[in-house]
Backbone as CSV, one residue per row, in Angstrom:
resi,resn,N_x,N_y,N_z,CA_x,CA_y,CA_z,C_x,C_y,C_z
1,MET,-44.831,51.356,-17.710,-44.249,50.719,-18.960,-42.828,50.611,-18.817
2,ILE,-42.155,51.863,-18.479,-40.540,51.788,-18.452,-40.106,50.981,-17.225
3,LYS,-40.967,51.123,-16.207,-40.583,50.209,-14.993,-40.671,48.748,-15.274
4,ASN,-41.688,48.345,-16.055,-41.824,46.799,-16.419,-40.650,46.518,-17.317
5,MET,-40.219,47.348,-18.286,-39.070,47.059,-19.169,-37.722,46.991,-18.318
6,LYS,-37.610,47.743,-17.420,-36.314,47.699,-16.500,-36.285,46.407,-15.868
7,LYS,-37.490,46.022,-15.207,-37.870,44.768,-14.511,-37.283,43.604,-15.484
8,SER,-37.856,43.509,-16.560,-37.640,42.542,-17.644,-36.196,42.376,-17.943
9,ILE,-35.456,43.544,-18.137,-34.012,43.532,-18.478,-33.236,43.024,-17.349
10,VAL,-33.580,43.354,-16.124,-32.871,42.718,-14.883,-33.048,41.313,-14.801
11,GLN,-34.377,40.901,-14.971,-34.550,39.448,-14.905,-33.754,38.638,-15.994
12,GLY,-33.781,39.318,-17.242,-33.052,38.646,-18.433,-31.460,38.460,-18.034
13,ILE,-30.907,39.521,-17.568,-29.478,39.643,-17.179,-29.144,38.548,-16.113
14,ALA,-30.188,38.453,-15.210,-29.936,37.456,-13.988,-29.986,36.005,-14.533
15,ILE,-30.988,35.796,-15.541,-31.026,34.260,-16.137,-29.787,34.147,-16.986
16,VAL,-29.287,35.190,-17.679,-27.969,34.930,-18.371,-26.781,34.649,-17.551
17,LEU,-26.718,35.405,-16.393,-25.632,35.153,-15.484,-25.769,33.753,-14.866
18,PHE,-26.973,33.330,-14.617,-27.184,32.009,-13.878,-26.803,30.860,-14.946
19,LEU,-27.087,31.104,-16.232,-26.658,30.078,-17.240,-25.159,30.103,-17.538
20,VAL,-24.558,31.206,-17.490,-23.222,31.229,-17.560,-22.402,30.534,-16.375
21,LEU,-22.988,30.757,-15.218,-22.455,30.066,-13.965,-22.662,28.521,-14.077
22,CYS,-23.774,28.119,-14.492,-24.022,26.834,-14.710,-22.994,26.117,-15.766
23,PHE,-22.829,26.721,-16.825,-21.910,26.302,-17.853,-20.441,26.159,-17.239
24,PHE,-19.936,27.264,-16.456,-18.696,27.003,-15.910,-18.600,25.875,-14.841
25,LEU,-19.758,25.809,-14.046,-19.692,24.534,-13.193,-19.633,23.253,-13.898
26,PHE,-20.357,23.147,-15.031,-20.168,21.919,-15.747,-18.957,21.518,-16.307
27,LEU,-18.150,22.693,-16.819,-16.787,22.512,-17.249,-15.923,22.126,-16.198
28,LEU,-15.936,22.646,-15.026,-15.136,22.354,-13.851,-15.456,20.939,-13.492
29,LEU,-16.528,20.423,-13.473,-17.016,19.029,-12.937,-16.638,18.026,-13.901
30,ASN,-16.401,18.442,-15.172,-16.090,17.407,-16.366,-14.674,17.613,-16.832
31,GLU,-13.857,18.273,-16.374,-12.444,18.601,-16.879,-11.697,17.210,-16.996
32,LYS,-10.903,17.088,-17.943,-10.250,15.725,-18.251,-9.170,15.516,-17.321
33,GLU,-8.340,16.609,-17.005,-7.103,16.532,-16.197,-7.312,17.319,-14.973
34,ARG,-6.907,16.984,-13.790,-7.114,17.812,-12.605,-5.806,18.101,-12.010
35,THR,-5.497,19.334,-11.686,-4.165,19.545,-11.004,-4.290,19.235,-9.661
36,LEU,-3.345,18.406,-9.143,-3.387,18.052,-7.675,-2.446,18.787,-6.887
37,SER,-1.293,19.127,-7.431,-0.428,19.793,-6.513,0.715,20.443,-7.167
38,PHE,1.425,21.191,-6.540,2.604,21.623,-7.118,3.835,21.179,-6.209
39,LEU,4.801,20.659,-6.812,5.995,20.105,-6.140,7.116,20.938,-6.332
40,SER,7.815,21.300,-5.320,8.980,22.274,-5.390,10.288,21.372,-5.455
41,ASN,11.110,21.549,-6.459,12.234,20.804,-6.622,13.357,21.726,-7.114
42,GLN,14.236,22.053,-6.148,15.464,22.928,-6.562,15.040,24.272,-7.144
43,ASP,13.949,24.821,-6.349,13.472,26.201,-6.744,12.796,26.207,-8.047
44,GLU,12.308,25.026,-8.607,11.539,25.123,-9.832,10.125,24.482,-9.471
45,LEU,9.122,24.803,-9.967,7.726,24.263,-9.730,7.332,23.287,-10.877
46,PHE,7.078,22.171,-10.489,6.584,21.233,-11.545,5.055,21.015,-11.251
47,LEU,4.258,21.132,-12.317,2.865,20.796,-12.183,2.620,19.416,-12.349
48,VAL,2.038,18.779,-11.307,1.733,17.257,-11.408,0.172,17.329,-11.773
49,LYS,0.029,16.446,-12.801,-1.405,16.248,-13.269,-1.911,14.917,-13.163
50,GLN,-3.062,14.707,-12.522,-3.716,13.423,-12.374,-4.544,13.123,-13.645
51,LYS,-4.454,11.790,-13.998,-5.077,11.323,-15.213,-6.526,11.277,-15.193
52,GLU,-7.012,11.236,-13.799,-8.497,10.944,-13.747,-9.119,12.229,-13.012
53,THR,-10.410,12.435,-13.149,-11.054,13.538,-12.372,-11.271,13.221,-10.939
54,ILE,-11.495,12.194,-10.482,-11.661,11.852,-9.065,-10.251,11.340,-8.543
55,THR,-9.783,11.987,-7.322,-8.623,11.742,-6.753,-8.748,10.280,-6.134
56,PRO,-7.886,9.301,-6.655,-7.925,7.874,-6.134,-7.447,7.922,-4.683
57,TYR,-7.934,6.807,-4.064,-7.461,6.725,-2.590,-7.275,5.288,-2.336
58,ILE,-6.600,5.023,-1.234,-6.385,3.676,-0.657,-7.200,3.590,0.458
59,ALA,-8.132,2.473,0.608,-9.037,2.267,1.755,-8.330,1.184,2.725
60,ILE,-8.245,1.465,3.922,-7.855,0.545,4.935,-8.938,0.509,6.040
61,GLY,-9.843,-0.457,5.865,-10.981,-0.500,6.739,-11.882,0.598,6.484
62,LEU,-12.154,1.489,7.521,-12.893,2.544,7.567,-12.097,3.905,7.293
63,ASN,-10.742,3.677,7.191,-9.763,4.754,7.032,-9.491,4.901,5.462
64,SER,-8.884,5.950,5.108,-8.455,6.150,3.741,-7.264,7.055,3.638
65,ILE,-6.488,6.828,2.577,-5.425,7.783,2.233,-5.539,8.296,0.767
66,ARG,-5.650,9.484,0.636,-5.588,10.118,-0.872,-4.191,9.839,-1.475
67,ILE,-4.222,9.437,-2.570,-2.925,9.210,-3.327,-2.599,9.814,-4.726
68,THR,-1.448,10.125,-5.069,-1.028,10.302,-6.344,-0.424,9.034,-6.849
69,ILE,-0.620,8.670,-8.102,-0.082,7.434,-8.583,1.148,7.739,-9.398
70,ALA,2.161,6.843,-9.217,3.389,6.877,-9.767,3.529,5.526,-10.573
71,ASP,3.126,5.602,-11.809,3.157,4.253,-12.571,4.114,4.366,-13.961
72,THR,4.821,5.346,-13.946,5.782,5.429,-15.148,7.224,5.501,-14.429
73,GLU,8.316,5.167,-15.272,9.628,5.237,-14.684,9.982,6.602,-14.141
74,THR,9.651,7.589,-14.942,9.924,9.008,-14.440,9.227,9.419,-13.128
75,GLU,7.867,9.033,-13.137,7.032,9.282,-11.870,7.730,8.479,-10.612
76,ARG,8.105,7.238,-10.924,8.575,6.439,-9.837,9.998,6.956,-9.359
77,SER,10.700,7.413,-10.236,12.052,8.015,-9.820,12.090,9.261,-9.049
78,LEU,11.078,10.071,-9.373,10.899,11.262,-8.773,10.296,11.200,-7.383
79,GLY,9.185,10.283,-7.318,8.574,10.013,-6.046,8.090,11.244,-5.355
80,LEU,8.397,11.269,-3.981,8.159,12.557,-3.165,9.412,13.400,-3.077
81,SER,10.293,13.078,-3.684,11.694,13.932,-3.599,11.456,15.364,-3.864
82,GLY,12.034,16.149,-3.110,11.950,17.768,-3.455,10.673,18.278,-2.632
83,THR,9.691,17.512,-2.219,8.525,18.077,-1.744,8.852,18.614,-0.275
84,SER,8.256,19.669,0.097,8.513,20.173,1.477,7.801,19.380,2.661
85,SER,6.669,18.852,2.271,5.749,18.158,3.220,4.649,17.392,2.535
86,LEU,3.926,16.603,3.198,3.009,15.679,2.784,1.778,15.824,3.641
87,PRO,0.611,16.352,3.175,-0.566,16.437,4.020,-0.910,15.080,4.667
88,LYS,-1.421,15.325,5.874,-1.876,14.199,6.646,-2.803,13.332,5.760
89,ARG,-2.749,12.001,5.717,-3.511,11.045,5.155,-3.481,11.245,3.534
90,HIS,-2.303,11.654,3.027,-2.082,11.556,1.722,-0.694,10.751,1.520
91,GLY,-0.669,10.240,0.305,0.610,9.339,0.045,0.864,9.330,-1.422
92,LYS,1.804,8.666,-1.702,2.406,8.385,-3.114,2.183,6.830,-3.374
93,TRP,1.419,6.364,-4.358,1.234,5.012,-4.657,2.082,4.580,-5.881
94,PHE,3.171,3.713,-5.723,3.906,3.428,-6.828,3.438,2.026,-7.271
95,VAL,3.413,1.988,-8.636,2.840,0.803,-9.349,3.904,0.237,-10.298
96,PHE,4.309,-1.071,-10.022,5.466,-1.707,-10.817,4.566,-2.795,-11.819
97,ASN,5.072,-2.849,-12.925,4.549,-3.827,-14.023,4.539,-5.344,-13.406
98,THR,5.649,-5.622,-12.761,5.705,-7.061,-12.321,6.276,-7.045,-10.928
99,PRO,6.046,-7.982,-10.145,6.423,-8.106,-8.691,7.966,-8.245,-8.740
100,GLY,8.695,-7.595,-7.727,10.098,-7.719,-7.595,10.543,-6.957,-6.463
101,LYS,11.832,-6.936,-6.019,12.340,-6.348,-4.867,12.979,-4.991,-5.216
102,TYR,12.073,-4.015,-5.285,12.388,-2.774,-5.667,12.991,-1.945,-4.625
103,GLY,14.185,-1.180,-4.751,14.783,-0.512,-3.623,14.301,0.956,-3.709
104,PHE,14.312,1.558,-2.519,13.909,2.969,-2.299,14.915,3.703,-1.512
105,TRP,15.261,4.900,-1.709,16.086,5.704,-1.067,15.562,7.109,-0.730
106,MET,16.150,7.943,0.179,15.586,9.005,0.498,16.385,10.317,0.020
107,LYS,16.715,10.045,-1.245,17.430,11.167,-2.025,16.458,12.383,-2.089
108,ASP,16.972,13.656,-1.654,16.171,14.877,-1.789,14.940,14.931,-1.058
109,MET,14.850,14.145,-0.004,13.686,14.104,0.819,13.781,15.102,2.026
110,ASN,12.881,15.793,2.398,12.660,16.725,3.486,12.071,16.286,4.818
111,TYR,11.550,15.134,4.783,10.650,14.725,5.891,10.812,13.284,6.054
112,PRO,10.542,12.662,7.186,10.594,11.171,7.224,9.233,10.498,6.744
113,ILE,9.359,9.329,6.363,8.112,8.727,5.776,8.093,7.147,6.307
114,ASP,6.935,6.621,6.171,6.859,5.249,6.204,6.666,4.630,4.762
115,ILE,7.370,3.399,4.610,7.352,2.841,3.380,6.609,1.630,3.600
116,VAL,5.308,1.482,2.890,4.583,0.215,2.979,4.703,-0.585,1.656
117,TRP,5.221,-1.828,1.838,5.479,-2.782,0.832,4.199,-3.619,0.618
118,VAL,3.622,-3.666,-0.635,2.385,-4.280,-0.882,2.529,-5.470,-2.058
119,ARG,2.035,-6.528,-1.695,2.073,-7.662,-2.707,1.147,-7.423,-3.685
120,ASP,1.175,-8.332,-4.758,0.299,-8.262,-5.976,-1.167,-8.391,-5.498
121,ASP,-1.385,-9.053,-4.386,-2.826,-9.386,-4.116,-3.262,-8.215,-3.103
122,MET,-2.456,-7.166,-3.028,-2.815,-5.933,-2.182,-2.810,-6.194,-0.709
123,ILE,-1.990,-7.369,-0.301,-1.854,-7.649,1.171,-0.414,-7.009,1.517
124,VAL,-0.370,-6.244,2.636,0.884,-5.619,3.122,1.842,-6.642,3.457
125,SER,3.055,-6.610,2.760,4.174,-7.383,3.024,4.908,-7.076,4.314
126,SER,5.273,-5.698,4.428,5.908,-5.288,5.610,5.788,-3.774,5.517
127,VAL,6.199,-3.134,6.568,6.249,-1.749,6.694,7.643,-1.202,7.295
128,GLU,8.256,-0.311,6.534,9.386,0.352,7.043,9.049,1.715,7.551
129,GLU,9.125,1.876,8.971,8.564,2.902,9.689,9.702,3.909,9.936
130,ASN,9.278,5.158,9.827,10.031,6.467,10.068,11.330,6.341,9.470
131,VAL,11.457,6.175,8.160,12.606,6.229,7.187,13.088,7.729,7.126
132,LEU,14.195,8.055,7.618,14.700,9.330,7.805,15.489,9.831,6.432
133,PRO,15.334,11.235,6.176,16.079,11.731,4.967,17.606,11.514,5.276
134,GLU,17.936,11.589,6.447,19.457,11.410,6.752,20.045,9.893,6.335
135,SER,19.031,9.020,5.971,19.461,7.684,5.841,20.086,7.600,4.350
136,PHE,19.798,8.588,3.443,20.369,8.617,2.316,21.966,8.555,2.183
137,PRO,22.699,7.767,1.510,22.191,7.045,0.377,21.822,5.648,0.557
138,GLU,21.552,5.234,1.818,21.231,3.855,2.053,20.037,3.461,1.249
139,VAL,19.838,2.381,0.639,18.784,1.763,-0.097,17.898,0.839,0.794
140,VAL,16.590,0.981,0.861,15.798,0.135,1.550,15.051,-0.874,0.568
141,TYR,15.035,-2.233,0.911,14.381,-3.114,0.013,13.374,-3.933,0.881
142,PRO,12.362,-4.452,0.058,11.328,-5.273,0.751,11.951,-6.726,1.051
143,LYS,11.289,-7.432,2.075,11.701,-8.610,2.384,11.353,-9.780,1.367
144,GLU,10.177,-9.392,0.483,9.753,-10.428,-0.451,9.252,-9.606,-1.704
145,ASN,9.071,-10.232,-2.854,8.592,-9.552,-4.068,7.301,-8.813,-3.694
146,ILE,7.309,-7.464,-4.217,6.089,-6.661,-4.061,5.781,-6.198,-5.494
147,ARG,4.552,-5.705,-5.674,4.146,-5.067,-6.896,3.764,-3.636,-6.638
148,PHE,3.492,-3.091,-5.332,3.056,-1.775,-5.234,3.811,-1.267,-3.866
149,VAL,4.046,0.004,-3.747,4.579,0.633,-2.630,3.774,1.983,-2.279
150,LEU,3.539,2.029,-0.995,2.875,3.218,-0.432,3.698,4.083,0.450
151,GLU,4.052,5.402,0.006,4.823,6.222,0.900,3.772,7.192,1.603
152,ILE,3.965,7.262,2.844,3.069,8.107,3.674,3.886,8.603,4.818
153,ASN,3.201,9.731,5.577,4.076,10.414,6.547,4.498,9.370,7.595
154,ALA,5.657,9.609,8.232,6.236,8.868,9.222,5.158,8.581,10.320
155,PHE,4.949,7.352,10.856,4.155,6.890,11.898,2.733,6.764,11.429
156,GLU,2.312,7.134,10.374,0.856,7.146,9.914,0.392,5.673,9.631
157,ALA,1.351,4.699,9.176,0.973,3.450,9.032,0.482,2.779,10.466
158,ARG,1.291,3.187,11.564,0.769,2.631,12.849,-0.603,3.322,13.187
159,GLU,-0.704,4.682,12.956,-1.962,5.321,13.319,-3.223,4.561,12.642
160,LEU,-2.995,4.240,11.378,-4.009,3.620,10.605,-4.201,2.112,10.743
161,GLY,-3.287,1.573,11.488,-3.458,0.096,11.700,-2.826,-0.660,10.549
162,ILE,-1.961,-0.150,9.708,-1.380,-0.761,8.640,-0.223,-1.657,9.053
163,THR,-0.296,-2.925,9.084,0.846,-3.828,9.490,0.924,-4.929,8.494
164,THR,1.805,-5.842,8.607,1.955,-6.990,7.720,0.689,-7.771,7.808
165,GLY,0.061,-8.111,6.647,-1.166,-8.877,6.491,-2.329,-7.902,6.323
166,THR,-2.199,-6.712,6.446,-3.355,-5.678,6.274,-3.858,-5.746,4.745
167,LEU,-5.077,-5.814,4.462,-5.560,-5.791,3.183,-5.779,-4.267,2.658
168,LEU,-5.205,-3.671,1.661,-5.435,-2.435,1.141,-6.355,-2.493,-0.041
169,THR,-7.213,-1.643,-0.246,-8.052,-1.478,-1.363,-7.915,-0.217,-2.221
170,LEU,-7.546,-0.288,-3.441,-7.375,0.865,-4.302,-8.804,1.214,-4.791
171,LYS,-9.144,2.555,-4.546,-10.482,3.115,-5.103,-10.228,4.239,-5.900
172,LYS,-10.870,4.198,-7.099,-10.728,5.221,-8.092,-11.978,6.013,-8.296
């Protein structure tokens, strides 16, 4: 009798633990904001939050680049400045409200990048390869009006086959 009671109590505790675990998994999978990364800027940490649960990415044929989106003036002006590195196949996707010739510089950058200029129709206009941090305060401009800019690690555009005329697809 006592043996059966102990067994029932252990089973009840196991069921409760299982339900609690399921509840926390449910919360984790359905969170409204997802922390993507910490950016270090002048010895301060800034928590960057993504507005969506799923990390968006840019598809280039069978390849992809995970992105964080800069679609406000503040996010665009910060860009990748102050970050110590960028993981392989990750980038920053800049979104402008209207097409234009927007200038980019390497202020507070710690590593070289490729700057991919993208037209409103998601076709690559041109690529600035291996833009060095030492190039600051020089400002780099696209050759034609663009609506989007993709910043990725230096030479990654070449590795992924991103050239003038390449079609990029934004996936969310």
